[in-house]
C-alpha positions as CSV (number, residue, x, y, z in Angstrom):
1,M,18.6,97.3,-65.3
2,L,21.9,95.5,-65.3
3,N,24.7,97.3,-63.6
4,R,27.4,98.2,-66.3
5,P,30.4,97.4,-64.1
6,L,28.9,94.1,-63.2
7,A,28.2,93.4,-66.9
8,A,31.8,94.2,-67.8
9,C,33.0,92.0,-65.1
10,R,30.9,89.1,-66.3
11,L,32.2,89.7,-69.9
12,V,35.8,89.6,-68.7
13,G,35.0,86.5,-66.7
14,L,33.5,84.9,-69.8
15,F,36.6,85.8,-71.8
16,A,38.8,84.3,-69.1
17,V,36.9,81.0,-69.2
18,L,37.2,80.9,-73.0
19,L,40.9,81.7,-72.8
20,L,41.5,79.0,-70.3
21,S,39.4,76.4,-72.2
22,A,41.2,77.3,-75.5
23,C,44.6,77.1,-74.0
24,T,44.0,73.7,-72.4
25,A,42.0,72.2,-75.2
26,T,43.8,69.7,-77.5
27,V,43.7,70.0,-81.3
28,T,42.0,67.2,-83.1
29,P,44.0,66.3,-86.2
30,L,42.3,66.5,-89.5
31,P,42.0,62.9,-90.8
32,I,43.3,62.1,-94.2
33,A,40.0,60.3,-94.9
34,N,36.8,62.3,-94.9
35,P,34.0,59.9,-93.8
36,E,31.5,61.9,-95.9
37,V,33.3,61.0,-99.1
38,N,32.5,57.6,-100.6
39,V,33.8,57.3,-104.1
40,V,35.7,54.3,-105.6
41,W,37.1,53.1,-108.9
42,P,36.1,50.9,-110.5
43,Q,32.4,51.0,-109.6
44,P,30.7,47.9,-108.1
45,P,30.2,45.1,-108.9
46,E,33.9,45.2,-109.8
47,T,36.4,45.1,-106.9
48,P,37.4,48.7,-105.9
49,R,41.0,49.5,-106.4
50,I,41.1,53.2,-105.7
51,R,39.1,55.2,-103.1
52,L,38.8,58.9,-102.9
53,L,39.7,60.0,-99.3
54,R,39.4,63.8,-99.4
55,R,39.2,66.9,-101.5
56,F,41.4,69.6,-99.9
57,K,41.3,73.2,-101.0
58,G,43.6,74.7,-98.5
59,G,43.8,76.2,-95.0
60,A,40.1,76.8,-94.7
61,D,39.6,73.0,-94.6
62,L,41.8,72.8,-91.6
63,V,39.5,74.8,-89.4
64,D,37.5,72.8,-86.8
65,Q,34.1,74.3,-87.3
66,S,32.9,72.8,-84.0
67,A,35.6,74.4,-81.9
68,R,34.0,77.8,-81.4
69,E,35.8,78.6,-78.2
70,K,39.2,78.0,-80.0
71,R,38.1,80.2,-82.9
72,L,37.1,83.0,-80.5
73,F,40.4,82.7,-78.7
74,R,42.4,82.9,-81.9
75,W,40.3,86.0,-82.9
76,M,40.9,87.6,-79.5
77,T,44.6,87.0,-79.6
78,G,45.0,88.1,-83.2
79,E,46.0,84.7,-84.4
80,M,43.1,84.2,-86.7
81,T,43.8,85.2,-90.3
82,E,42.2,84.4,-93.5
83,S,44.0,81.6,-95.2
84,I,45.0,82.1,-98.8
85,P,43.4,79.3,-100.9
86,L,45.2,77.3,-103.6
87,I,45.2,79.5,-106.7
88,A,47.1,77.6,-109.4
89,P,48.6,74.6,-107.6
90,Y,51.2,72.6,-109.5
91,A,53.2,70.2,-107.5
92,V,52.7,68.4,-104.2
93,A,55.0,66.7,-101.6
94,T,54.2,65.0,-98.3
95,D,55.9,63.3,-95.4
96,G,52.9,60.8,-95.2
97,Q,52.3,61.8,-91.6
98,G,50.2,64.9,-92.1
99,L,52.6,67.4,-93.5
100,I,51.8,68.6,-97.0
101,W,53.5,71.1,-99.3
102,V,52.1,72.5,-102.5
103,T,53.8,74.8,-105.0
104,D,51.5,77.5,-106.3
105,P,52.9,79.7,-109.2
106,G,49.6,81.6,-109.3
107,A,50.3,82.8,-105.7
108,H,54.1,83.0,-106.2
109,A,54.3,80.8,-103.1
110,V,54.6,77.4,-101.5
111,H,51.7,76.4,-99.2
112,F,52.5,74.4,-96.1
113,F,49.8,72.4,-94.3
114,D,50.1,70.6,-91.0
115,L,47.0,68.4,-90.7
116,K,47.8,67.2,-87.2
117,K,48.0,70.7,-85.8
118,R,45.5,72.1,-88.2
119,K,47.8,74.9,-89.2
120,D,48.9,76.4,-92.5
121,S,51.5,78.9,-93.7
122,L,52.6,80.5,-96.9
123,W,56.3,80.6,-97.9
124,L,56.9,83.7,-100.1
125,L,60.6,84.2,-99.6
126,A,63.5,82.0,-100.7
127,G,66.3,83.6,-98.8
128,D,66.4,87.2,-99.8
129,Q,64.3,86.8,-103.0
130,F,60.6,86.3,-103.5
131,F,59.3,83.3,-105.3
132,A,58.4,84.1,-108.9
133,S,57.1,80.7,-110.3
134,P,57.7,77.8,-107.9
135,V,56.9,74.6,-109.7
136,G,59.4,71.9,-108.7
137,L,59.0,70.3,-105.3
138,C,60.1,67.2,-103.4
139,Y,60.6,66.1,-99.8
140,D,63.8,64.6,-98.4
141,S,62.4,62.3,-95.7
142,A,65.9,61.2,-94.4
143,R,67.0,64.8,-93.8
144,H,63.6,66.4,-93.2
145,R,64.2,69.0,-96.0
146,V,62.0,70.4,-98.7
147,F,63.4,71.3,-102.1
148,V,61.7,73.9,-104.3
149,G,62.5,74.8,-107.9
150,D,61.5,78.2,-109.3
151,S,61.1,78.1,-113.1
152,L,61.6,81.8,-113.6
153,T,64.5,82.6,-111.3
154,K,66.0,79.2,-112.1
155,R,66.9,78.5,-108.5
156,I,66.7,75.4,-106.4
157,V,66.3,76.3,-102.8
158,V,66.2,74.2,-99.6
159,F,63.9,74.6,-96.5
160,S,63.4,72.8,-93.3
161,E,60.1,71.0,-93.3
162,K,58.5,73.7,-91.2
163,G,59.7,76.5,-93.5
164,Q,63.1,77.8,-92.4
165,F,65.3,78.7,-95.4
166,L,68.5,76.6,-95.3
167,N,70.4,77.3,-98.5
168,E,70.4,77.4,-102.3
169,L,72.0,74.9,-104.6
170,N,75.1,76.3,-106.3
171,V,74.4,75.2,-109.8
172,D,76.9,75.7,-112.7
173,P,75.9,76.0,-115.4
174,P,72.5,77.3,-114.3
175,F,69.3,75.5,-115.1
176,E,67.5,76.6,-118.3
177,R,64.2,75.9,-116.6
178,P,64.0,73.6,-113.6
179,G,60.9,71.4,-113.4
180,G,60.0,68.1,-111.6
181,M,62.1,66.8,-108.7
182,A,62.6,63.6,-106.8
183,I,64.9,61.9,-104.3
184,D,66.5,58.6,-105.1
185,P,67.2,55.8,-102.6
186,Q,70.7,57.1,-102.0
187,G,69.4,60.5,-101.1
188,N,70.5,62.2,-104.3
189,L,68.3,64.9,-105.7
190,L,67.1,64.6,-109.3
191,V,65.9,67.7,-111.2
192,V,64.3,67.9,-114.6
193,D,65.8,70.7,-116.8
194,V,62.8,71.2,-119.1
195,L,64.4,73.3,-121.8
196,A,67.7,71.4,-121.8
197,G,66.0,68.1,-122.1
198,K,68.0,66.5,-119.3
199,I,67.8,65.3,-115.8
200,R,70.5,66.6,-113.4
201,R,71.6,64.6,-110.3
202,F,73.0,66.1,-107.1
203,T,74.4,64.6,-104.0
204,P,72.7,65.3,-100.6
205,Q,75.4,67.9,-100.1
206,G,74.5,69.7,-103.3
207,E,77.4,68.6,-105.5
208,E,76.4,67.7,-109.1
209,L,77.0,64.1,-110.0
210,S,75.8,63.6,-113.6
211,A,73.2,64.5,-116.2
212,L,70.9,61.9,-117.8
213,G,69.3,62.2,-121.2
214,S,67.0,60.0,-123.2
215,P,68.7,56.7,-124.3
216,T,66.0,56.1,-127.0
217,T,65.9,59.5,-128.7
218,P,68.4,60.1,-131.6
219,S,69.4,63.5,-130.0
220,G,70.0,61.9,-126.7
221,L,67.6,64.4,-125.1
222,F,64.1,64.3,-123.8
223,N,61.5,66.5,-125.6
224,R,60.2,68.9,-122.9
225,P,60.4,66.6,-119.9
226,T,58.2,67.9,-117.0
227,G,57.9,65.5,-114.1
228,L,59.7,62.5,-112.7
229,A,59.6,59.9,-110.0
230,V,62.0,57.4,-108.5
231,D,60.9,54.0,-107.1
232,E,62.4,52.0,-104.2
233,A,64.7,50.1,-106.6
234,G,66.1,53.4,-108.0
235,L,64.3,53.2,-111.4
236,I,63.7,56.7,-112.8
237,Y,60.3,57.5,-114.5
238,V,60.5,60.6,-116.7
239,I,57.6,62.4,-118.4
240,D,58.8,63.0,-121.9
241,S,55.8,65.3,-122.6
242,L,56.2,66.1,-126.3
243,N,57.0,62.5,-127.1
244,F,53.8,61.6,-125.2
245,R,55.4,58.9,-123.1
246,I,57.0,57.9,-119.9
247,E,60.6,56.8,-120.2
248,V,61.8,54.4,-117.5
249,L,65.6,54.4,-116.9
250,T,68.0,52.6,-114.6
251,P,70.1,54.8,-112.2
252,R,72.8,54.7,-114.9
253,G,70.5,56.1,-117.5
254,E,69.9,52.8,-119.4
255,A,66.5,52.2,-121.0
256,V,64.1,49.9,-119.2
257,A,60.7,50.7,-120.8
258,S,58.7,53.3,-122.7
259,I,55.1,53.7,-121.7
260,G,52.4,55.4,-123.7
261,E,52.0,57.1,-127.0
262,I,50.0,60.0,-128.4
263,G,46.3,59.4,-128.8
264,D,42.8,60.1,-127.4
265,Q,41.9,56.7,-126.1
266,P,42.5,55.1,-122.7
267,G,46.1,53.9,-122.6
268,T,47.4,56.8,-124.7
269,L,48.6,60.2,-123.6
270,S,47.9,63.8,-124.6
271,R,49.2,66.2,-121.9
272,P,51.0,64.1,-119.3
273,R,52.0,66.2,-116.3
274,G,52.6,64.0,-113.3
275,V,54.0,60.5,-112.6
276,A,54.3,58.4,-109.5
277,V,54.8,54.8,-108.5
278,D,53.1,52.8,-105.7
279,S,54.6,50.1,-103.5
280,T,53.7,47.3,-105.9
281,G,55.2,49.0,-108.9
282,N,52.1,50.4,-110.5
283,I,52.8,53.6,-112.5
284,Y,50.3,56.5,-112.2
285,V,50.2,59.2,-114.9
286,A,48.1,62.4,-114.6
287,D,47.0,63.7,-118.0
288,A,45.7,67.3,-118.0
289,A,43.9,66.9,-121.3
290,F,42.0,63.8,-120.3
291,D,41.3,65.1,-116.7
292,N,42.2,61.7,-115.3
293,I,44.9,59.4,-113.9
294,Q,45.9,56.3,-115.8
295,V,47.6,53.4,-114.1
296,F,50.0,51.2,-116.1
297,N,52.4,48.3,-115.3
298,L,56.0,48.3,-116.4
299,K,55.1,46.5,-119.6
300,G,53.0,49.5,-120.6
301,Q,49.6,47.7,-120.1
302,L,46.8,49.9,-118.9
303,L,45.4,48.6,-115.6
304,L,42.9,51.3,-114.5
305,V,41.6,54.8,-115.2
306,F,40.3,57.0,-112.4
307,G,39.4,60.6,-111.7
308,G,37.8,61.9,-114.8
309,G,35.4,64.9,-114.9
310,G,32.2,65.6,-113.0
311,K,31.5,66.2,-109.4
312,N,34.2,64.0,-107.9
313,G,36.6,64.2,-110.9
314,L,39.7,66.0,-111.8
315,S,40.2,69.1,-114.0
316,M,43.6,69.6,-115.5
317,P,45.5,67.5,-113.0
318,A,49.2,68.3,-112.7
319,N,51.7,66.6,-110.5
320,L,51.1,63.8,-108.0
321,V,53.0,61.9,-105.3
322,I,52.4,58.6,-103.4
323,D,53.3,58.2,-99.8
324,S,54.6,55.1,-98.0
325,S,51.0,54.1,-97.2
326,D,50.0,54.1,-100.9
327,R,48.0,57.3,-100.5
328,I,47.9,59.3,-103.8
329,Y,48.1,63.1,-103.6
330,A,47.0,64.6,-106.9
331,V,47.1,68.3,-107.8
332,D,43.7,69.2,-109.3
333,S,44.8,72.4,-110.8
334,F,41.7,73.9,-112.4
335,N,39.6,73.0,-109.4
336,H,42.2,74.7,-107.2
337,Q,42.5,71.7,-104.8
338,L,44.2,68.4,-103.9
339,Q,42.5,65.1,-104.4
340,I,43.7,62.5,-102.0
341,Y,43.1,58.8,-102.8
342,Q,44.0,55.4,-101.4
343,F,45.3,52.5,-103.4
344,L,43.4,49.5,-102.2
345,G,45.5,46.8,-103.9
346,A,45.4,45.3,-107.4
347,P,47.5,42.8,-109.4
348,R,50.4,44.3,-111.3
């Protein structure tokens, strides 16, 4: 029979070895591309233009299942907790280097994921108030800040990229309902005011500069604008959702183009929710009714459709963003996940 004190000593020794190995082991970053995923659009024999890199449902996907010693160490030290999955994700932002933020009005929170360190956290408080319905989101890469807009409390709050609350924009008059957000090449913050039908622009210091409306609508207002994007040249792309189009404006608010119209065929729009622009000027529009992403040029010509339903498809996609490496991060709302794609190159 094994001596109990000896068994206890061996158990303590085992724990000590595991502690030492866990403390000295390095974390293997989660790669953006999952080698087990191999889906492209269009299908062969045509030349692929978009590749699906990864489906990402939240913190559980960050766990290195092979690192059992690390998991035991985290359990022993009380660090292991159950990650809260994406419930009703809406908007996404990224630094393009492994940091990803996702607003989740269903969880009343912002999810923060660090793919390099395989860590995640949940931001519930904005200063001294809990989030109610965080929807707007963008990342200021020059100042390493994250802007979050809450549609119910009508606040725009600012965090460090790791989640430290910094301040709140002092907005007068207040937003009627803040929506999509973007940073322009000068570092100004642009925020959609959904109910007011305008875009409001703020300096990096938070001072309001101007408001932009629709230059092509008789009222001078957008009809329930939701999302927006700004390209490297400063052009502004606005989802004018109830006019079923994307309006493209100069920084001064002058009309450049109008893309899309109501319909149920490729090249038309039904419930546009997100817009983004890649490095070559292709314009991506996520449509929640079609469960896909359509790609247009500035002339409004349809170039490609990808996503769609099925096993590797989208279900009620919301917002999307494109990083400096032309990786496309699309919120797949009804599937409670992100879909991450790579633009492989195509003529404009």
